[in-house]
BAMARDREN-8522 format. One record per residue (C-alpha): residue in three letters; y, x, z. Coordinates in Angstrom, 2 decimals. Each point is the difference from the previous one (the first is absolute). Layout:
N
    aa        yy        xx        zz
   Ala         Y         X         Z
...
//
This chain:
519
    aa        yy        xx        zz
   Met     -0.05     -0.04     -0.23
   Arg      3.42      1.40     -0.76
   Ser      2.52      0.69      2.49
   Pro      3.30     -2.21      0.31
   His      1.97      3.20     -0.35
   Leu     -1.92      1.03     -3.09
   Met      0.51     -3.45     -1.45
   Leu      3.65      0.17      0.88
   Thr      0.35      3.22     -1.83
   Val     -1.69     -0.75     -3.01
   Ala      2.24     -3.27     -0.21
   Leu      3.05      2.00      0.37
   His     -1.12      2.46     -2.73
   Leu     -0.81     -2.91     -2.27
   Ala      3.55     -1.70      0.57
   Val      1.66      3.37     -0.68
   Gly     -1.93      0.25     -3.29
   Ile      0.67     -3.31     -1.07
   Ala      3.79      0.34      0.66
   Ala     -0.04      3.26     -1.94
   Phe     -1.67     -1.52     -2.89
   Ala      2.34     -2.80     -0.18
   Val      3.14      2.27      0.07
   Ser     -1.75      2.17     -2.45
   Ser     -0.84     -2.87     -2.41
   Glu      3.58     -1.30      0.30
   Ala      1.36      3.33     -0.69
   Ala     -2.27      0.22     -3.03
   Ser      0.93     -3.66     -1.09
   Pro      2.91      0.27     -2.58
   Lys      3.06     -1.91      0.83
   Gln      1.34     -0.59     -3.55
   Pro     -2.04     -0.62     -3.24
   Asn     -0.04      2.42     -2.93
   Ile      1.41     -1.50     -3.56
   Met     -0.89      1.44     -3.19
   Val      1.88     -1.34     -3.18
   Val     -1.33      0.93     -3.21
   Leu      2.53     -0.63     -2.70
   Val     -1.00      0.49     -3.72
   Asp      2.55      0.62     -2.71
   Asp      0.01     -2.30     -2.92
   Met     -3.40     -1.88      0.87
   Gly      0.11     -3.78     -0.65
   Ile     -2.33     -2.65      1.15
   Met     -2.37      0.24     -2.80
   Asp     -0.62      3.95     -0.11
   Thr     -3.08     -0.36      2.30
   Ser     -3.49     -1.15     -0.02
   Val      0.99     -2.22      3.21
   Pro      0.81     -3.55     -1.22
   Phe      3.21     -1.26      1.43
   Leu      0.59     -2.79     -2.44
   Thr     -1.99     -3.45      0.81
   Asp     -0.97     -2.84     -1.75
   Ala      0.89     -3.89      0.87
   Ala     -2.27      0.16      3.07
   Gly      1.51      3.10      1.40
   Glu     -2.87      2.10     -0.61
   Pro      0.32      3.44     -1.47
   Lys      0.02      0.21     -3.67
   Arg     -0.81      3.08     -2.11
   Tyr      1.80      0.67     -3.21
   Pro     -0.76      2.80     -2.48
   Leu      2.24      2.69      1.57
   Asn     -1.96     -0.47      3.15
   Asp     -3.25      1.13     -1.70
   Tyr      1.82      3.01     -1.59
   Tyr      1.51      1.86      2.88
   Arg     -2.38      1.35      2.75
   Thr      1.44     -0.34      3.70
   Pro     -2.95     -0.06      2.43
   Ser      2.14      1.16      2.88
   Met      2.40     -3.06     -0.36
   Glu     -2.94     -2.07     -0.24
   Arg     -1.22      1.23      3.34
   Leu      3.38     -0.18      1.50
   Ala      0.27     -3.87     -1.34
   Lys     -3.35     -0.95      1.61
   Gln      1.13      1.45      3.43
   Gly      3.36     -1.68     -0.37
   Ile      2.33     -2.40     -1.91
   Arg      1.58      0.02     -3.29
   Phe      2.85     -2.09     -1.28
   Asn      0.24     -1.22     -3.54
   Asn      3.78     -0.93      0.11
   Phe      1.40      3.22      1.49
   Tyr      3.41      0.96     -1.44
   Ala      1.78      3.65     -0.43
   Met      3.00      0.82     -1.69
   Asn     -0.33      0.09     -3.69
   Val      0.70      4.06     -0.02
   Cys     -0.85      2.69      2.81
   Ser      3.21      1.05      1.79
   Pro      0.95     -3.49      1.10
   Thr     -3.39     -0.77      1.40
   Arg     -0.12      3.24      1.78
   Cys      3.31     -0.88      1.52
   Ser     -1.20     -3.25      1.11
   Ile     -3.14      1.25      1.67
   Met      2.36      2.33      2.06
   Thr      2.43     -2.57      0.77
   Gly     -1.30     -3.55      0.19
   Gln      2.60     -1.10     -2.72
   Asn     -0.22     -1.57     -3.38
   Gly      1.34      2.20     -2.65
   Ala      3.26     -2.33     -0.56
   Arg      1.08      0.98      3.71
   His     -0.74      3.80      0.20
   Arg      1.52      0.19     -3.62
   Thr     -2.44      2.64     -1.27
   Thr     -0.84     -2.37     -2.86
   Gln     -0.99      2.60     -2.59
   Trp     -2.48      2.90      0.01
   Ile      2.05      3.11      1.28
   Ser      0.46      2.66     -2.82
   Pro      0.04      3.26      1.76
   Ala      2.82      1.43     -1.67
   Asn      2.16     -2.62     -1.54
   Asn      1.21     -3.31      1.04
   Asn     -1.85     -2.28     -2.14
   Arg      1.41     -3.25      0.62
   Gly      0.28     -1.07     -3.73
   Pro      2.96     -0.81     -2.24
   Ser      0.85     -3.04      2.04
   Gly     -1.88      0.48      3.31
   Pro      2.06     -0.47      3.33
   Pro      2.16      3.01      0.63
   Ala     -0.82     -0.03      3.63
   Trp     -3.86     -0.45      0.04
   Asn     -1.52      2.11      2.25
   Trp     -0.95      3.22     -2.03
   Ala     -0.03      2.12      3.21
   Gly     -3.09     -1.92      1.26
   Leu     -0.91      0.35      3.80
   Lys      2.49      2.05      2.34
   Lys     -0.44      1.60      3.39
   Asn      1.41     -2.89      1.94
   Asp     -1.78     -2.52     -1.63
   Val     -2.54     -2.05      2.00
   Thr     -3.37      0.57     -1.20
   Leu     -3.69     -0.58      0.84
   Pro     -0.79      3.91      0.47
   Arg      3.04      0.38      2.32
   Leu     -0.82     -2.96      2.15
   Leu     -3.58      1.11      0.53
   Gln      0.98      3.64      0.43
   Ser      2.19     -1.13      2.75
   Ala     -3.08     -2.23      1.66
   Gly     -1.96      3.67      0.12
   Tyr     -1.71     -0.27     -3.25
   Arg     -0.71      3.18     -2.34
   Thr      1.43     -1.23     -3.06
   Ile     -1.80      1.62     -3.28
   His      1.32     -0.13     -3.58
   Val     -2.10      1.15     -2.65
   Gly      0.45     -0.30     -3.81
   Lys      2.92     -1.72     -2.00
   Gly      3.21     -0.45      1.82
   His      2.66     -1.13     -2.60
   Phe      2.29     -1.49      2.78
   Gly      3.18      1.69     -1.28
   Pro      1.13      2.37     -2.87
   Asn      0.45      3.90      0.04
   Gly      2.24      1.06      2.89
   Ser      0.00     -3.22      1.87
   Glu     -1.12     -0.79      3.44
   Gly     -2.84     -2.04     -1.13
   Glu     -1.44      2.99     -2.28
   Asp     -1.75      1.15      3.20
   Pro     -2.20     -2.63      1.73
   Lys      0.60      1.89      3.20
   Asn      3.40     -1.21      0.04
   Ile     -0.92     -3.63      0.24
   Gly     -2.63      0.54      2.96
   Phe     -2.98      1.92     -1.18
   Asp     -1.12      2.89      2.42
   Val     -2.07      1.27     -3.22
   Asn      0.74      0.11     -3.59
   Ile     -2.46      1.22     -2.59
   Ala      0.89     -0.21     -3.73
   Gly      2.75     -2.57      0.29
   Arg      3.43      0.44     -1.56
   Ala      2.25     -1.62     -2.60
   Ile     -2.38     -0.27     -2.86
   Gly     -1.74     -2.94     -1.05
   Ser     -2.87      1.54     -1.82
   Pro     -1.87      3.28      0.11
   Gly      0.41      2.66     -2.80
   Ser     -3.51      0.27     -0.15
   Tyr     -3.14     -1.04      2.02
   Tyr     -2.01      3.19     -0.66
   Gly     -0.09      3.05      2.51
   Lys     -0.54      2.36     -2.82
   Gln      3.50     -1.15     -1.37
   Asn      1.29      0.45      3.73
   Tyr      0.98     -3.59      0.00
   Gly      2.68      0.25     -2.52
   Ser      1.49      3.16      1.02
   Leu     -1.31      2.11     -2.85
   Pro      1.93      0.13     -3.26
   Asn     -1.34     -2.44     -2.79
   Lys     -0.92      1.07     -3.47
   Asn      3.80      0.02     -0.96
   Gly      0.37      2.49      3.14
   Lys      2.07     -2.48      1.95
   Arg     -0.67     -0.85      3.66
   Ser     -0.49     -3.74      1.09
   Gly      2.77     -1.31      2.08
   Asn     -2.77     -2.06      1.70
   Ala     -1.92      2.85      1.38
   Val     -1.83     -1.22      3.31
   Phe      0.99      2.34      2.69
   Gly     -1.58      1.21      3.38
   Leu     -3.34      0.42     -1.51
   Asp     -0.28      3.62     -1.04
   Lys     -3.51      0.51      1.83
   Tyr     -1.52     -2.04     -2.84
   His      1.73      1.64     -2.72
   Gly     -2.13      1.40     -2.66
   Thr     -3.07     -1.84      1.15
   Asp     -1.82     -3.07     -1.37
   Thr      1.19     -2.17      2.65
   Phe      1.33     -3.17     -1.49
   Leu      3.25     -1.16      1.78
   Thr     -1.35     -3.10      1.40
   Asp     -2.73      2.32      1.73
   Ala      2.67      2.41      1.36
   Leu      1.90     -2.65      1.41
   Thr     -3.04     -1.76      1.61
   Ser     -0.96      3.35      1.58
   Glu      3.44      0.47      1.40
   Ala     -0.02     -3.52      1.50
   Lys     -3.36      0.56      1.51
   Arg      1.06      2.97      1.61
   Glu      3.37     -1.53      1.47
   Val     -2.03     -3.01      1.38
   Ala     -2.47      2.32      1.64
   Ala      2.97      1.91      1.63
   Ala      1.53     -3.17      1.17
   Val     -3.34     -1.31      1.53
   Lys     -0.54      3.60      1.66
   Ala      3.40     -0.27      1.45
   Glu     -0.98     -3.58      1.54
   Lys      3.16     -1.30     -1.95
   Pro      0.03     -3.66     -1.91
   Phe      0.45      0.84     -3.61
   Phe      2.10     -1.77     -2.81
   Leu     -1.64      1.05     -3.13
   Tyr      2.17     -0.72     -3.03
   Phe     -2.20      1.07     -2.92
   Ala      1.85     -0.59     -3.27
   His     -2.00      1.20     -2.97
   Tyr      1.62      1.47     -3.17
   Ala     -2.83     -1.63     -1.72
   Val     -0.30     -2.03     -1.92
   His      3.53      0.81     -1.66
   Ser      0.38      1.73     -3.16
   Pro     -0.86      2.90     -1.56
   Phe     -3.29     -1.59     -0.59
   Asn     -1.76      3.00      0.59
   Ser     -3.90     -0.42     -0.06
   Asp     -1.95      0.63      3.25
   Pro     -3.10      1.97     -1.47
   Arg     -2.07     -1.41      2.71
   Phe      0.11     -3.33     -1.07
   Ala      0.72      0.21     -3.78
   Ala     -3.50     -0.68     -1.13
   Asn     -0.02     -3.39      1.72
   Tyr      2.53     -1.09     -2.78
   Ala     -0.66      1.85     -2.97
   Asn     -1.84     -2.75     -1.85
   Ser      2.31     -3.03      1.16
   Gly      1.63     -0.22     -3.40
   Lys      3.41      0.39      1.77
   Pro      2.82      2.51     -0.98
   Ala     -0.15      3.54      1.40
   Asn      2.94     -0.86      2.41
   Ala     -1.56     -3.23      1.31
   Gln     -3.30      2.14      0.83
   Ala      2.18      2.65      1.67
   Phe      1.61     -2.76      1.92
   Ala     -3.43     -1.42      1.26
   Thr     -0.82      3.58      1.32
   Leu      3.04      0.05      1.87
   Ile     -0.91     -3.29      1.49
   Glu     -3.49      1.14      0.98
   Gly      1.15      3.35      1.34
   Met      2.61     -2.01      2.43
   Asp     -2.91     -2.28      0.88
   Gln     -2.25      3.09      0.82
   Ser      2.98      1.08      2.39
   Leu     -0.16     -3.22      1.61
   Gly     -3.71      0.26      1.16
   Gln      0.61      3.40      0.95
   Met      2.85     -1.04      2.31
   Leu     -2.05     -2.92      1.47
   Asp     -2.75      2.36      0.70
   Glu      2.23      2.58      1.66
   Leu      1.19     -2.91      2.53
   Asn     -3.67     -0.39      0.79
   Ala     -0.56      3.73      0.45
   Leu      2.87      0.33      2.33
   Gly     -1.19     -3.11      2.11
   Val      3.22     -1.92     -0.72
   Ala     -1.02     -2.51     -2.59
   Glu      0.06     -2.78      2.46
   Asn      3.49      0.50      1.13
   Thr      1.44      0.58     -3.57
   Leu      1.50     -2.77     -1.98
   Val     -0.27      0.77     -3.79
   Val      2.27     -1.46     -2.50
   Phe     -0.68      0.46     -3.77
   Leu      2.60     -1.06     -2.57
   Gly      1.72      0.87     -3.37
   Asp      3.69      0.37     -0.37
   Asn      0.63     -1.92     -3.37
   Gly     -1.82     -1.51     -2.69
   Ser     -2.35      1.67     -2.00
   Asp      1.06      2.85     -2.37
   Ala     -3.46      0.49     -1.94
   Pro      0.72      1.07     -3.63
   Leu     -1.58     -3.13     -1.40
   Gly      2.12     -2.37     -2.22
   Pro      3.73     -1.04     -0.08
   Glu      1.98     -0.38      2.90
   His      0.27     -3.50     -0.12
   Asp     -3.38     -0.93     -1.25
   Val     -3.00     -0.69      2.30
   Ala     -2.22      3.05     -1.04
   Cys      1.24      2.28      2.72
   Ala     -0.75     -2.36      2.95
   Ala     -2.18     -2.69     -1.67
   Pro     -0.03     -3.00      0.55
   Leu      3.56      0.64      1.68
   Arg      2.76      0.38     -2.29
   Gly      2.33      3.22     -0.02
   Lys     -0.16      3.26      1.57
   Lys      2.11      2.49      2.38
   Gly      3.74     -0.74     -0.60
   Thr     -0.33     -3.41     -1.35
   His      0.92     -3.43      1.36
   Tyr     -3.27     -1.55     -0.16
   Glu     -3.05      0.04      2.46
   Gly     -1.51      3.05     -1.43
   Gly      2.94      1.90      0.76
   Met      0.18     -0.67      3.69
   Arg     -3.22     -1.08      1.39
   Val     -2.14      2.59      1.47
   Pro     -3.04      0.49      1.76
   Phe     -0.06     -0.40      4.03
   Ile     -2.57      0.56      2.53
   Ala      0.18      0.11      3.74
   Ala     -3.05      1.04      2.06
   Trp     -0.92      1.90      3.03
   Gly     -1.54      3.31     -0.43
   Lys     -3.08     -1.27      1.79
   Ala     -0.79     -3.50      1.09
   Asp     -0.18     -0.36      3.70
   Ala      0.49     -3.29      1.79
   Lys      0.35      1.44      3.35
   Asn      2.74      2.46     -1.02
   Ala      3.24     -0.93      1.78
   Phe      2.31      0.58     -3.04
   Gln     -2.26     -2.08     -2.46
   Gln      0.17     -2.92      2.61
   Gln      3.61      0.39     -0.25
   Leu      0.08     -0.07     -3.70
   Pro     -3.41     -1.55     -1.22
   Ile     -0.71      0.35     -3.69
   Ala     -2.21     -2.18     -2.20
   Thr     -2.57      1.74     -1.70
   Gly     -1.03     -0.52     -3.76
   Lys      2.45     -2.70     -0.44
   Ile      3.10     -0.44     -2.43
   Gln      3.12     -1.22      1.21
   Pro      1.80     -2.25     -2.70
   Gln      3.60     -0.38      1.67
   Pro      2.54      2.24     -1.41
   Ala      1.48      2.96      2.12
   Ala      1.82      3.07     -1.07
   Val      0.53      3.54      0.76
   Tyr      3.06     -0.30      2.70
   Asp     -2.67     -1.93      2.06
   Leu     -1.62      3.21      0.94
   Phe      2.87      1.06      2.11
   Pro     -0.33     -2.96      2.41
   Thr     -3.69      0.02      0.02
   Ile     -0.38      3.76      0.85
   Leu      2.81     -0.05      2.75
   Glu     -1.67     -3.26      1.69
   Leu     -3.25      1.78      0.10
   Ala      1.21      3.38      1.39
   Gln      2.22     -2.23      2.45
   Val      3.10      1.75     -1.16
   Lys      3.35     -1.94     -0.46
   Ser      2.35      0.43     -2.87
   Ala      3.43      1.21      0.41
   Glu      2.40     -2.59      1.25
   Gly      2.15     -1.50     -2.93
   His     -2.33      1.16     -2.64
   Lys     -0.65     -2.84     -2.68
   Val     -3.75     -0.42     -0.73
   Asp     -1.07     -2.17     -2.93
   Gly     -3.73      0.36      0.82
   Thr     -2.09     -2.21      2.01
   Ser     -3.03      1.20      1.97
   Leu     -3.27     -0.13     -1.86
   Ala     -2.11     -0.49      3.07
   Thr     -0.89     -3.71     -0.83
   Leu     -0.74      0.59     -3.48
   Ile     -1.99      3.22      0.85
   Ser     -2.18     -2.50      2.38
   Gly     -1.04     -1.87     -2.94
   Lys      2.02     -3.10      0.99
   Ala      2.79     -1.72     -1.89
   Asp      3.55      0.35      1.46
   Pro      1.62     -3.17     -0.68
   Lys      3.36      1.14      1.46
   Arg      0.22      2.91     -2.37
   Glu      2.40     -0.33     -3.01
   Glu     -1.84      0.45     -3.33
   Ser      2.70      2.01     -1.56
   Phe      0.37      3.25     -2.00
   Leu      3.65      0.90     -1.41
   Met     -0.13      2.94     -2.55
   His      3.54      1.35     -0.86
   Phe      0.24      2.46     -2.72
   Pro      3.74      0.42     -1.30
   His     -0.85      2.96     -2.16
   Ser     -0.90      1.27     -3.47
   Pro     -1.91      1.29     -1.50
   His     -3.49     -0.35      1.55
   Arg     -2.38     -2.42     -2.11
   Ser      1.98     -3.06      1.26
   Glu      3.77      0.21      0.55
   Tyr      2.73     -1.66      1.96
   Phe     -2.11     -2.76      1.75
   Thr     -0.81     -1.57      3.25
   Ser     -3.24     -2.05      0.52
   Leu     -0.95     -2.31      2.92
   Arg     -3.47     -1.20      1.11
   Gln      0.23     -3.19      2.18
   Gly     -3.03     -1.76      0.68
   Asp     -1.89     -0.83     -3.18
   Trp      3.23      0.65     -2.14
   Lys      1.42      3.27     -1.47
   Val      3.42      0.13     -1.65
   Ile      1.45      2.99     -2.05
   Tyr      3.90      0.33     -0.76
   His      0.99      2.38     -2.56
   Tyr      3.38      1.56      0.49
   Pro      2.47     -0.01     -2.70
   Pro     -0.31      3.59     -1.00
   Ser     -3.56     -0.30     -0.98
   Lys     -0.41      0.31     -4.02
   Lys     -3.87      0.17      0.38
   Phe     -0.56     -3.65      0.51
   Gly      2.68     -1.31     -2.39
   Thr      1.36     -3.41      1.23
   Lys     -2.46     -0.70      2.39
   Arg      1.50     -0.23      3.15
   Tyr     -2.54     -1.87      2.26
   Glu     -3.97     -0.07      0.38
   Leu     -1.76     -2.31      2.23
   Tyr     -3.59      0.07      0.78
   Asn     -2.49     -1.81      1.96
   Leu     -2.39      2.56      1.58
   Lys     -2.43     -2.78      1.31
   Thr     -0.58     -1.56     -3.57
   Asp      0.92      3.04     -1.92
   Pro     -0.84      3.03      2.22
   Phe      0.37      2.28     -3.17
   Glu      3.55     -1.08     -1.15
   Ser     -0.97     -1.15     -3.42
   Gln      2.26     -2.99      0.21
   Asp      3.67      0.02      0.44
   Val      0.93     -3.41      1.29
   Ala      3.78      0.96      0.67
   Lys      1.18     -2.68     -2.87
   Ser     -2.64     -2.80      0.98
   Gln      0.74      0.22      3.95
   Pro      3.74      0.02      0.33
   Ala      0.04     -1.33      3.32
   Glu     -2.49      2.53      1.39
   Leu      1.88      2.79     -1.73
   Gln      3.26     -1.13      1.64
   Arg     -1.89     -0.05      3.28
   Met     -1.24      3.57     -0.49
   Met      3.11      1.63     -1.10
   Ala      1.94     -1.49      3.11
   Leu     -2.64      1.51      2.21
   Leu      0.15      3.66     -1.92
   Val      3.91     -0.25      0.31
   Glu     -0.21     -0.63      3.70
   Lys     -2.43      2.75      0.60
   Leu      2.01      2.48     -1.70
   Thr      2.98     -1.16      1.77
   Gln     -1.93      0.26      3.48
   Gln     -1.05      3.70     -0.88
   Gln      3.41      1.10     -1.19
   Ala     -1.45      1.07     -3.55
   Leu      2.02      1.80     -2.50
   Tyr      0.08     -1.22     -3.51
   Pro      0.38      1.68     -3.46
   Val      3.50      0.24     -1.19
   Gly      1.91     -1.01     -3.06
   Glu      1.71      2.01     -2.57
   Asp      2.78      0.94      2.20
   Gly     -2.29      1.74      2.20
   Met      1.17     -1.97      3.00
   Thr     -0.55     -3.61     -0.23
   Glu     -3.36     -1.10      1.59
   Leu     -2.26     -2.19     -2.22
   Lys     -1.38     -2.42      2.44
   Pro     -2.75     -2.50     -1.12
   Leu      1.22     -2.98     -1.83
   Leu     -1.71     -3.25      1.02
   Pro     -1.37     -2.00     -2.82
//
């Protein structure tokens, strides 16, 4: 029989051990979730083997392009999360990137055109005061807010937040602790390590102004640009985990933007497709990007942080696949149009949200439950990421900072959000870029497009009107046959532009603003 003294001693040791374990477990439990945003340049909603579009019953429907592209890692992510089939980005890159950083629509932050690094590219009649300078040190940005809350903020890949010499040229100025390969350029000089990613002279002896910097260790090797960036992203994430710091990784691929350098690892997969060489090369860029996604998901698992990491995957504007004319349906079939245009193919992008690894007991996943294998049909947009991520991280935005986005928490859970306004305003008061001097508004099932007077490309057509419920591919313009609906939609368009203090194209005097005319 054990003595009372022995039993008491054992009990005390057991209690101390349990307490120590509890303290140790509490210390090991992360206080904040990790966030990984993967942004793909020029990737539209149809540039993937994952079907985003649906049939009349809301079930995923495959189209020929879904069978052309190979994206198994996107398929993997879609199975463990939710994808949106009405997710919108601005129709060109810099406006979208500034919207993600600020939570604001392009009309409000006024970077309404892609930023040319060296010259102000507002266009002949573009607003003189448009925000060519892009983001600045004092702007309220997502990485800055997360940084102030203790996050390790990591930028990998394309920046394009400001022109040469501006504050936004260096992502560190807008809140990133680490900047790998991000600067003013919008596309790489080359994807090939053998060409030093564009820093070697071309056949004419000229060096590219779009050389990717900061990847010297890969120069002269066979390392494709996408792979080099992935290796750097993995290294930075591992360092943050080792330091026991929550991380915000903004992984902005240069892929799949031109130049369409074929990735030799995947070229054979498209050699017999019957498509042009550039289209085949574009597909290899898609597949290489997808392989990178899979490697990042595997890395989260290997580091033991997948359960605590929110993964968001999206494109920055509509597809720029080298297939067919800009306003046709070949590039994003069955959607009409491509990058830069005012049609759905120019601004609908893939969007997937998932946890790196599902765990129903995980506190962060209980805070933000994500439906698995589902498609969310309600419209959303790039500026919604800002409030969604801040809400998950329990970080408040700066007082007085106007946010156009709304949290995606309800939609990500797979539910409908009846309080959400189903609206997307796309304001492009510039030229030239496939479409010129236009504003479009989607509101519910309806979409109106207004062409400002400077536009010569569309002749005398001032208005276009489509019902996206009955005509999702914008094949029947009903502006003339539905005058009451056109009047209603144009009134809403003007109201939203006014609310967001938008800038407009100017007349021949270079000063008079050409505001939209009601029908």
